[in-house]
N, CA, C and O atoms as CSV, one atom per row, in Angstrom:
chain,resi,resn,atom,element,x,y,z
A,1,MET,N,N,93.294,107.606,-27.906
A,1,MET,CA,C,92.419,107.024,-27.079
A,1,MET,C,C,91.504,106.286,-27.573
A,1,MET,O,O,90.597,106.630,-28.331
A,2,GLN,N,N,91.857,104.678,-26.907
A,2,GLN,CA,C,90.982,103.336,-27.568
A,2,GLN,C,C,89.409,103.565,-27.940
A,2,GLN,O,O,89.071,104.430,-27.132
A,3,VAL,N,N,88.385,103.279,-28.655
A,3,VAL,CA,C,87.493,102.901,-28.360
A,3,VAL,C,C,86.979,101.956,-27.483
A,3,VAL,O,O,87.495,100.847,-27.620
A,4,ALA,N,N,86.114,102.043,-26.615
A,4,ALA,CA,C,85.763,101.439,-25.651
A,4,ALA,C,C,84.820,100.226,-26.419
A,4,ALA,O,O,85.105,99.057,-26.157
A,5,GLU,N,N,83.801,100.485,-27.280
A,5,GLU,CA,C,82.730,99.713,-27.544
A,5,GLU,C,C,82.050,100.617,-28.719
A,5,GLU,O,O,81.801,101.779,-28.398
A,6,THR,N,N,81.743,100.235,-29.961
A,6,THR,CA,C,80.555,100.680,-30.687
A,6,THR,C,C,78.932,99.999,-30.942
A,6,THR,O,O,78.458,98.941,-31.357
A,7,VAL,N,N,78.544,101.035,-30.529
A,7,VAL,CA,C,77.176,100.979,-30.887
A,7,VAL,C,C,76.195,101.905,-32.352
A,7,VAL,O,O,76.031,103.080,-32.680
A,8,GLU,N,N,75.788,100.658,-32.826
A,8,GLU,CA,C,75.061,101.154,-34.571
A,8,GLU,C,C,73.763,102.037,-33.670
A,8,GLU,O,O,73.271,101.506,-32.674
A,9,VAL,N,N,73.361,103.217,-34.077
A,9,VAL,CA,C,72.197,103.703,-33.543
A,9,VAL,C,C,71.689,104.091,-34.715
A,9,VAL,O,O,72.396,104.327,-35.695
A,10,ASN,N,N,69.419,104.261,-34.687
A,10,ASN,CA,C,69.100,105.291,-35.432
A,10,ASN,C,C,68.853,106.154,-35.705
A,10,ASN,O,O,68.406,106.669,-36.730
A,11,LYS,N,N,69.299,106.644,-34.171
A,11,LYS,CA,C,68.709,108.550,-34.150
A,11,LYS,C,C,70.053,109.232,-34.300
A,11,LYS,O,O,71.157,108.692,-34.363
A,12,GLU,N,N,69.717,110.669,-34.352
A,12,GLU,CA,C,70.704,111.364,-34.280
A,12,GLU,C,C,71.343,112.025,-33.064
A,12,GLU,O,O,72.401,112.613,-32.838
A,13,LYS,N,N,70.133,111.642,-32.299
A,13,LYS,CA,C,70.585,112.021,-30.429
A,13,LYS,C,C,70.193,110.827,-29.632
A,13,LYS,O,O,69.171,110.142,-29.608
A,14,VAL,N,N,71.570,110.781,-28.845
A,14,VAL,CA,C,72.142,109.389,-28.158
A,14,VAL,C,C,72.067,109.800,-26.940
A,14,VAL,O,O,72.259,111.004,-26.770
A,15,ALA,N,N,71.842,109.150,-26.027
A,15,ALA,CA,C,72.007,109.722,-24.709
A,15,ALA,C,C,73.206,108.321,-23.812
A,15,ALA,O,O,72.547,107.282,-23.757
A,16,CYS,N,N,74.064,108.193,-23.434
A,16,CYS,CA,C,74.954,107.271,-22.665
A,16,CYS,C,C,75.306,107.737,-21.287
A,16,CYS,O,O,75.562,108.871,-20.884
A,17,GLU,N,N,75.243,106.193,-20.448
A,17,GLU,CA,C,75.656,106.332,-18.919
A,17,GLU,C,C,76.741,105.158,-18.449
A,17,GLU,O,O,76.787,104.474,-17.427
A,18,GLY,N,N,77.828,105.230,-19.956
A,18,GLY,CA,C,78.497,104.411,-19.612
A,18,GLY,C,C,78.124,102.698,-19.374
A,18,GLY,O,O,77.480,102.187,-20.289
A,19,ALA,N,N,78.473,101.866,-18.279
A,19,ALA,CA,C,77.969,100.447,-17.423
A,19,ALA,C,C,76.979,100.649,-17.083
A,19,ALA,O,O,76.261,99.704,-17.411
A,20,GLY,N,N,76.339,101.540,-16.462
A,20,GLY,CA,C,75.285,101.805,-15.745
A,20,GLY,C,C,75.400,101.196,-14.067
A,20,GLY,O,O,76.372,100.581,-13.629
A,21,GLY,N,N,74.337,101.492,-13.407
A,21,GLY,CA,C,75.150,101.517,-11.909
A,21,GLY,C,C,76.280,102.135,-11.290
A,21,GLY,O,O,76.631,103.299,-11.485
A,22,ALA,N,N,76.776,101.393,-10.615
A,22,ALA,CA,C,77.693,102.058,-9.663
A,22,ALA,C,C,79.225,101.910,-10.695
A,22,ALA,O,O,80.293,102.362,-10.281
A,23,LEU,N,N,79.126,101.370,-11.749
A,23,LEU,CA,C,79.597,101.838,-13.343
A,23,LEU,C,C,79.444,102.856,-14.194
A,23,LEU,O,O,80.295,103.228,-15.002
A,24,GLY,N,N,78.900,103.092,-14.113
A,24,GLY,CA,C,78.469,103.959,-15.212
A,24,GLY,C,C,79.217,105.121,-14.708
A,24,GLY,O,O,80.231,105.104,-14.010
A,25,HIS,N,N,78.464,106.297,-15.237
A,25,HIS,CA,C,78.828,107.867,-15.504
A,25,HIS,C,C,77.830,108.957,-15.490
A,25,HIS,O,O,76.612,108.782,-15.526
A,26,PRO,N,N,78.369,109.963,-15.441
A,26,PRO,CA,C,76.644,111.432,-15.532
A,26,PRO,C,C,76.397,110.307,-16.687
A,26,PRO,O,O,77.132,109.484,-17.233
A,27,LYS,N,N,74.442,110.804,-16.854
A,27,LYS,CA,C,73.991,110.943,-18.355
A,27,LYS,C,C,74.507,111.760,-18.960
A,27,LYS,O,O,74.520,112.858,-18.403
A,28,VAL,N,N,75.171,111.674,-20.341
A,28,VAL,CA,C,75.488,112.622,-21.099
A,28,VAL,C,C,74.571,112.674,-22.543
A,28,VAL,O,O,73.929,111.707,-22.952
A,29,PHE,N,N,74.640,113.997,-23.231
A,29,PHE,CA,C,73.243,113.540,-24.226
A,29,PHE,C,C,74.277,113.653,-25.737
A,29,PHE,O,O,74.987,114.657,-25.783
A,30,LEU,N,N,74.353,112.842,-26.726
A,30,LEU,CA,C,74.863,113.452,-27.705
A,30,LEU,C,C,74.112,112.981,-29.099
A,30,LEU,O,O,73.285,112.107,-29.356
A,31,ASN,N,N,74.922,114.158,-30.009
A,31,ASN,CA,C,74.363,114.479,-31.284
A,31,ASN,C,C,75.025,113.982,-32.124
A,31,ASN,O,O,76.226,114.243,-32.065
A,32,LEU,N,N,74.567,113.109,-33.200
A,32,LEU,CA,C,75.486,112.825,-34.035
A,32,LEU,C,C,75.159,113.357,-35.659
A,32,LEU,O,O,75.287,112.829,-36.763
A,33,ARG,N,N,74.627,114.799,-35.134
A,33,ARG,CA,C,73.883,115.290,-36.514
A,33,ARG,C,C,74.593,115.918,-37.120
A,33,ARG,O,O,74.951,116.875,-36.433
A,34,GLY,N,N,75.287,115.931,-38.640
A,34,GLY,CA,C,76.742,115.928,-39.492
A,34,GLY,C,C,77.755,115.169,-39.061
A,34,GLY,O,O,78.922,115.549,-39.157
A,35,LYS,N,N,77.428,114.076,-38.570
A,35,LYS,CA,C,78.789,113.192,-38.376
A,35,LYS,C,C,78.226,112.054,-38.427
A,35,LYS,O,O,77.035,111.855,-38.189
A,36,GLY,N,N,79.016,111.254,-38.732
A,36,GLY,CA,C,78.550,109.253,-38.968
A,36,GLY,C,C,79.325,109.036,-37.511
A,36,GLY,O,O,79.691,107.862,-37.446
A,37,SER,N,N,79.554,109.503,-36.772
A,37,SER,CA,C,80.018,108.912,-35.517
A,37,SER,C,C,80.037,109.560,-34.129
A,37,SER,O,O,79.178,110.437,-34.031
A,38,ILE,N,N,80.723,109.387,-33.106
A,38,ILE,CA,C,80.849,110.260,-31.850
A,38,ILE,C,C,81.069,109.633,-30.714
A,38,ILE,O,O,80.344,108.760,-30.237
A,39,ASP,N,N,82.374,110.188,-30.112
A,39,ASP,CA,C,82.418,108.682,-28.930
A,39,ASP,C,C,82.278,109.858,-27.714
A,39,ASP,O,O,82.411,111.079,-27.809
A,40,CYS,N,N,81.953,109.005,-26.516
A,40,CYS,CA,C,81.312,109.398,-25.061
A,40,CYS,C,C,82.339,110.138,-24.574
A,40,CYS,O,O,83.468,109.788,-24.918
A,41,PRO,N,N,82.223,111.086,-23.850
A,41,PRO,CA,C,83.950,111.933,-23.411
A,41,PRO,C,C,84.058,111.314,-21.959
A,41,PRO,O,O,84.901,111.461,-21.073
A,42,TYR,N,N,83.109,110.706,-22.024
A,42,TYR,CA,C,83.876,109.541,-19.895
A,42,TYR,C,C,83.663,108.660,-20.548
A,42,TYR,O,O,83.187,109.759,-20.829
A,43,CYS,N,N,83.460,107.674,-21.225
A,43,CYS,CA,C,83.657,106.046,-21.502
A,43,CYS,C,C,84.418,105.426,-22.548
A,43,CYS,O,O,84.906,104.297,-22.503
A,44,SER,N,N,84.504,106.519,-23.804
A,44,SER,CA,C,84.514,106.076,-25.072
A,44,SER,C,C,84.273,105.606,-25.911
A,44,SER,O,O,84.973,105.530,-26.920
A,45,LYS,N,N,82.970,105.049,-25.704
A,45,LYS,CA,C,82.136,104.163,-26.105
A,45,LYS,C,C,81.937,105.269,-27.627
A,45,LYS,O,O,82.317,106.438,-27.689
A,46,ARG,N,N,81.305,104.556,-28.633
A,46,ARG,CA,C,81.738,104.950,-30.249
A,46,ARG,C,C,80.399,104.807,-30.480
A,46,ARG,O,O,79.942,103.664,-30.511
A,47,PHE,N,N,79.538,105.936,-30.683
A,47,PHE,CA,C,78.141,105.436,-31.538
A,47,PHE,C,C,78.354,106.108,-32.760
A,47,PHE,O,O,78.995,107.111,-33.074
A,48,VAL,N,N,77.409,105.020,-33.575
A,48,VAL,CA,C,77.749,105.296,-35.295
A,48,VAL,C,C,76.687,105.157,-35.395
A,48,VAL,O,O,76.063,104.263,-34.823
A,49,LEU,N,N,76.047,106.271,-36.386
A,49,LEU,CA,C,74.493,106.313,-37.385
A,49,LEU,C,C,74.685,105.445,-38.593
A,49,LEU,O,O,75.421,105.431,-39.580
A,50,LYS,N,N,73.641,104.678,-38.061
A,50,LYS,CA,C,73.414,103.121,-39.186
A,50,LYS,C,C,73.006,103.824,-40.762
A,50,LYS,O,O,72.002,104.537,-40.785
A,51,GLN,N,N,73.651,103.654,-41.835
A,51,GLN,CA,C,73.276,104.049,-43.102
A,51,GLN,C,C,71.764,103.635,-43.117
A,51,GLN,O,O,71.340,102.614,-42.574
A,52,SER,N,N,70.995,104.548,-43.805
A,52,SER,CA,C,69.718,103.690,-44.543
A,52,SER,C,C,69.766,103.704,-45.741
A,52,SER,O,O,68.903,103.122,-46.399
């Protein structure tokens, strides 16, 4: 599966709605705790926890 986009985040819990509006998907909450990154199961957007 190809990753659509990579987003660096500062929090372990994030929400994804895809592109928003008609191009989006249902809002899902993703938890990065104990992981360096996580991919959205709908749009494949990758969320990466910034190193502190």
